[in-house]
C-alpha positions in Angstrom: 14.5 19.9 13.0 12.3 18.9 9.9 15.3 18.9 7.5 17.4 17.0 10.0 14.9 14.2 10.4 13.8 14.3 6.7 17.4 14.0 5.5 18.4 11.1 7.7 15.2 9.2 7.0 15.9 9.5 3.3 19.4 8.0 3.9 18.0 5.2 6.0 15.3 4.3 3.5 17.5 4.4 0.4 20.0 2.1 2.1 17.4 -0.6 2.6 18.2 -2.9 -0.4 15.2 -5.1 0.2 12.6 -2.3 0.1 14.3 -0.6 -2.8 14.2 -3.9 -4.8 10.4 -4.3 -4.2 9.5 -0.7 -4.8 11.8 0.0 -7.8 13.5 -2.9 -9.4 10.6 -5.4 -9.2 8.0 -3.2 -11.0 10.6 -2.5 -13.7 11.3 -6.2 -14.1 7.6 -7.0 -14.2 7.0 -4.2 -16.7 9.7 -5.7 -19.0 8.0 -9.1 -18.8 4.6 -7.5 -19.6 6.2 -5.8 -22.6 7.7 -9.0 -23.9 4.4 -10.8 -23.5 2.1 -8.2 -25.0 4.3 -6.4 -27.6 3.3 -8.7 -30.5 -0.3 -9.4 -29.4 -1.9 -7.0 -31.8 0.0 -8.2 -34.8 -0.8 -11.9 -34.0 -4.5 -11.1 -33.9 -4.4 -9.2 -37.2 -6.5 -10.7 -40.0 -4.7 -12.3 -42.9 -6.0 -13.5 -46.3 -7.6 -16.9 -46.3 -5.9 -19.2 -48.8 -8.3 -21.3 -50.8 -8.2 -23.4 -54.0 -10.8 -23.2 -56.7 -11.1 -26.1 -59.2 -11.0 -24.5 -62.6 -13.4 -26.8 -64.5 -16.0 -26.2 -67.2 -18.9 -25.7 -64.9 -17.0 -23.1 -62.9 -16.2 -21.2 -66.1 -19.8 -21.1 -67.1 -20.9 -19.6 -63.7 -19.9 -16.0 -64.5 -21.8 -14.6 -61.4 -19.8 -16.7 -59.0 -16.5 -15.9 -60.7 -17.3 -12.2 -60.4 -18.2 -12.6 -56.7 -15.0 -14.5 -56.1 -13.0 -11.9 -58.0 -14.5 -9.2 -55.9 -13.7 -11.0 -52.6 -10.1 -11.6 -53.7 -9.4 -8.2 -55.2 -7.3 -6.0 -52.8 -8.5 -2.9 -54.6 -12.2 -3.3 -54.0 -12.3 -0.9 -51.1 -12.8 -3.4 -48.3 -9.5 -5.3 -48.7 -8.9 -8.8 -50.0 -10.7 -11.7 -48.2 -9.3 -14.6 -50.1 -6.0 -15.6 -51.7 -7.2 -17.8 -54.5 -5.3 -20.5 -56.3 -6.9 -22.0 -59.5 -6.0 -25.6 -59.9 -7.3 -29.1 -60.5 -9.2 -31.1 -57.9 -6.3 -33.5 -57.3 -3.8 -30.7 -56.9 -6.2 -28.8 -54.6 -6.6 -31.9 -52.4 -2.8 -32.2 -52.2 -2.5 -28.5 -51.1 -5.3 -29.0 -48.5 -3.6 -32.1 -47.0 -0.3 -30.3 -46.8 -1.9 -27.4 -44.9 -1.2 -24.9 -47.6 -4.8 -23.9 -48.1 -7.9 -23.7 -45.9 -10.5 -25.2 -48.2 -11.3 -26.2 -51.8 -14.3 -24.9 -53.8 -15.4 -26.9 -56.8 -18.4 -27.3 -59.1 -20.2 -30.6 -59.6 -23.9 -29.9 -60.2 -23.6 -26.9 -57.9 -21.0 -25.4 -55.6 -19.2 -27.8 -53.3 -16.8 -27.2 -50.5 -14.1 -29.5 -49.2 -12.5 -28.8 -45.7 -9.9 -30.6 -43.7 -10.8 -29.2 -40.3 -13.2 -26.7 -38.7 -12.2 -23.2 -37.6 -12.7 -19.5 -38.1 -11.3 -19.4 -41.6 -13.3 -22.4 -42.7 -16.5 -20.8 -41.3 -15.8 -17.6 -43.3 -15.4 -19.7 -46.5 -18.7 -21.5 -45.9 -20.5 -18.2 -45.0 -19.3 -16.7 -48.2 -20.7 -19.5 -50.3 -24.0 -19.6 -48.4 -24.4 -15.8 -48.8 -23.8 -16.1 -52.5 -26.4 -18.9 -52.8 -29.0 -16.9 -50.8 -28.4 -13.8 -52.9 -28.6 -15.7 -56.2 -31.8 -17.4 -55.1 -33.4 -14.1 -54.0 -32.5 -12.3 -57.2 -33.8 -15.2 -59.4 -37.1 -15.2 -57.5 -37.5 -11.4 -57.9 -36.8 -11.6 -61.7 -39.3 -14.4 -62.2 -42.0 -12.3 -60.5 -40.9 -8.9 -61.9 -38.6 -9.0 -64.9 -38.5 -5.2 -65.0 -36.5 -5.1 -61.8 -33.4 -5.9 -63.8 -33.7 -2.4 -65.4 -34.1 -0.7 -62.0 -30.7 -1.7 -60.7 -31.6 -5.0 -59.0 -28.2 -6.6 -59.6 -26.3 -3.6 -58.3 -28.4 -3.2 -55.2 -28.2 -6.9 -54.4 -24.4 -7.1 -54.7 -23.6 -3.9 -52.9 -23.6 -3.6 -49.1 -24.6 -0.4 -47.3 -23.7 0.1 -43.7 -26.2 2.2 -41.7 -24.1 2.3 -38.6 -21.3 4.7 -38.1 -18.4 3.6 -35.8 -17.5 6.3 -33.3 -15.0 6.2 -30.4 -16.0 7.3 -26.9 -12.7 9.1 -26.6 -9.7 10.4 -28.4 -7.8 7.1 -28.3 -8.7 3.7 -29.6 -9.4 1.1 -26.8 -6.4 -1.1 -26.0 -6.8 -4.0 -23.5 -3.0 -4.5 -23.1 -2.3 -1.0 -21.8 -4.4 -1.7 -18.7 -1.8 -4.2 -17.5 0.8 -1.4 -17.4 -1.7 0.9 -15.6 -2.2 -1.8 -12.9 1.6 -2.2 -12.7 2.0 1.4 -11.7 -0.9 1.0 -9.3 0.8 -2.0 -7.7 4.1 0.0 -7.5 2.2 2.9 -5.7 0.8 0.4 -3.2 4.3 -1.1 -2.7 5.0 2.3 -1.1 3.2 0.8 1.9 6.5 -1.0 2.8 8.0 2.5 3.5 4.9 3.5 5.5 5.1 0.3 7.5 8.8 0.9 8.2 8.1 4.4 9.5 5.6 3.1 12.0 8.1 0.4 13.1 10.9 3.0 13.7 8.6 5.2 15.7 7.1 2.6 18.0 9.3 2.0 20.9 8.0 -1.5 21.6 9.0 -2.6 18.1 12.6 -1.6 17.8 15.5 -0.2 19.8 15.9 2.6 17.3 12.3 3.7 18.0 13.0 3.6 21.7 15.9 6.0 21.3 13.8 8.2 19.0 11.0 8.4 21.6 13.4 9.8 24.2 14.1 12.8 22.1 12.4 16.2 23.0 10.6 16.3 19.7 7.0 15.3 19.7 6.7 11.8 18.3 3.8 12.7 16.0 5.9 15.4 14.4 8.8 12.9 13.9 6.3 10.5 12.3 5.0 13.1 9.9 8.5 14.1 8.9 9.5 10.5 8.3 6.4 9.8 6.3 7.2 12.8 4.1 10.6 11.2 3.4 9.0 7.9 2.6 6.5 9.5 0.2 9.4 11.4 -1.5 11.4 8.2 -2.1 8.4 6.4 -3.5 7.5 9.3 -5.8 11.1 9.1 -7.2 10.7 5.4 -7.7 7.4 5.9 -9.5 8.9 8.6 -11.7 11.8 6.3 -12.7 9.3 3.5 -13.5 7.2 6.0 -15.6 10.3 7.1 -17.5 11.3 3.5 -18.2 7.9 2.5 -19.5 7.4 5.6 -21.7 11.0 6.2 -22.9 12.4 2.7 -23.1 9.3 0.5 -23.7 7.3 3.2 -25.4 4.0 2.6 -23.5 1.4 5.3 -24.3 0.2 7.1 -21.2 -1.2 10.1 -23.1 0.1 13.7 -23.2 -1.6 15.1 -20.1 1.6 15.1 -17.9 0.1 17.2 -15.1 -2.8 14.9 -14.4 -0.5 11.8 -14.8 1.8 13.3 -12.1 -1.2 14.1 -9.9 -2.3 10.5 -10.2 1.1 9.3 -9.2 1.2 11.6 -6.2 -2.2 10.7 -5.0 -1.6 7.0 -5.5 1.8 7.1 -3.8 0.5 8.9 -0.7 -2.4 6.5 -0.5 0.0 3.6 -0.6 2.4 5.0 2.0 -0.5 5.8 4.4 -2.0 2.3 3.8 1.3 0.8 5.0 1.3 3.0 8.1 -2.3 2.0 8.8 -1.5 -1.7 8.6 1.6 -1.2 10.8 -0.3 0.6 13.5 -3.4 -1.6 13.8 -2.0 -5.1 13.2 -0.6 -6.7 16.3 2.4 -8.9 15.8 5.9 -8.9 14.3 7.1 -7.1 11.3 7.0 -10.3 9.2 3.3 -10.7 9.8 2.6 -7.1 8.8 4.7 -7.4 5.6 2.8 -10.6 4.7 -0.5 -8.8 5.1 0.8 -5.9 3.0 1.9 -8.2 0.2 -1.3 -10.2 0.2 -3.4 -7.0 0.3 -1.5 -5.3 -2.5 -1.6 -8.3 -4.8 -5.3 -8.9 -4.1 -6.2 -5.3 -4.9 -4.0 -5.5 -8.1 -5.8 -8.7 -9.1 -9.2 -7.1 -8.6 -8.1 -4.2 -10.8 -7.3 -6.5 -13.7 -3.6 -7.1 -13.4 -3.7 -10.9 -13.7 -7.0 -11.2 -15.6 -8.2 -8.2 -17.6 -11.9 -9.1 -17.3 -11.8 -9.1 -13.5 -12.0 -5.3 -13.4 -15.2 -5.5 -15.5 -16.6 -8.2 -13.2 -16.0 -6.2 -10.1 -17.5 -3.0 -11.6 -20.7 -4.8 -12.7 -21.2 -7.2 -9.8 -19.7 -5.3 -6.8 -19.2 -1.7 -7.9 -18.6 -0.4 -4.4 -15.5 -2.6 -4.1 -14.0 -0.7 -7.0 -14.2 2.6 -5.1 -12.7 1.0 -2.0 -9.7 -0.5 -4.0 -6.8 2.0 -4.4 -5.3 0.0 -7.2 -8.6 0.1 -9.1 -8.8 3.9 -8.6 -5.3 4.5 -9.8 -5.8 2.3 -12.9 -9.1 4.2 -13.7 -7.3 7.5 -13.4 -4.7 6.5 -16.0 -7.2 4.9 -18.3 -9.7 7.8 -18.2 -6.8 10.2 -19.2 -5.9 7.9 -22.0 -9.4 7.2 -23.3 -12.0 9.8 -22.3 -12.3 13.4 -23.3 -13.8 14.5 -20.1 -12.4 14.5 -16.5 -15.4 13.4 -14.6 -14.1 9.9 -14.0 -10.6 11.1 -13.3 -11.5 13.6 -10.6 -14.0 11.2 -9.0 -11.2 8.6 -8.6 -8.8 11.3 -7.3 -11.4 12.3 -4.7 -11.8 8.7 -3.5 -8.0 8.3 -3.3 -7.9 11.5 -1.1 -10.7 10.1 1.1 -8.8 6.8 1.5 -5.6 8.6 2.4 -7.5 10.7 5.0 -9.1 7.5 6.4 -5.8 5.7 6.7 -4.0 8.7 8.2 -6.7 9.4 10.8 -6.8 5.9 12.1 -3.0 5.7 12.2 -2.9 9.0 14.1 -5.5 7.8 16.6 -3.6 4.6 17.1 -0.2 6.2 17.6 -1.2 9.0 19.8 -2.6 6.6 22.4 0.6 4.7 22.7 2.5 5.4 25.9 5.4 3.5 27.5 6.1 3.0 31.2 9.8 2.6 30.5 12.2 2.7 27.6 
């Protein structure tokens, strides 16, 4: 009996074009849009050389210290990369380049270092900070030499011009943090929750007061709870196949990095899918009203949970975790997203198994309430 019901529920569910669109095609389309929006984000934010002009007059030529500092900042082989792209020109030519937008600023000497800017911004701030830092260093060195001329022989110049970093950068995990990858994790979480459409459908076709098909099914000699379990198994199977196709598309076609821990990734997909399907069954069993109202509640609930997990606004996840952390543990989308990110970023499995445990608890909660609701339903006539 199991295989008979399981097989025909598979056929019925796969022939529903509307549900197959929302559970399979819509996440693929949304993933493609995410890829188009975020694929060049890292390259856009990459730092580029700041183009400046330096007026090559007599006073500039006499200031050997500044020329050496500027040469160091514009030398790509100095170990830290090149900060400036310098053009040596006259003041008139420099002003022409500045007005044309070809450079960010002009440095010239006229009884000291002067700076000409057309507008304010990050690059202009960096140029000003470079000049201010040079002036402060020069003033400090001059004051030390006036008080202690022997400091020149003890490496004063070398120590004042070199920078030593006492902090060592270390990653908390094996992979570098990537804010864009979280959007794809929330996409999979949303797709798992969209399995609730299948769960809702299985409740509908098993409640005799909701459809004629359910009325005929309730007249069969098989216990309706067994029929419901068999049909829910078919719903979870189809949604797992949909999630698998989505994962293949994201990894093989779009080259999104989900890490190499395939077993745990599949475990996350299974736990998330079962939670999504049972969530739909839970809503279908407790909400009174037509199927349209229940579908509206499912869509609103799924999108709200996806929003709180960072799908539309990446900082929302951080806000929830810091302001209302308990909400993160009650949100299946947030738990699924955390599972993927912990596998990608962390070396330990504490966060991963904690999230899996909460997904199992939510699945048990939804399943128990659905069972209690369904088992009480009796019909005077069919």
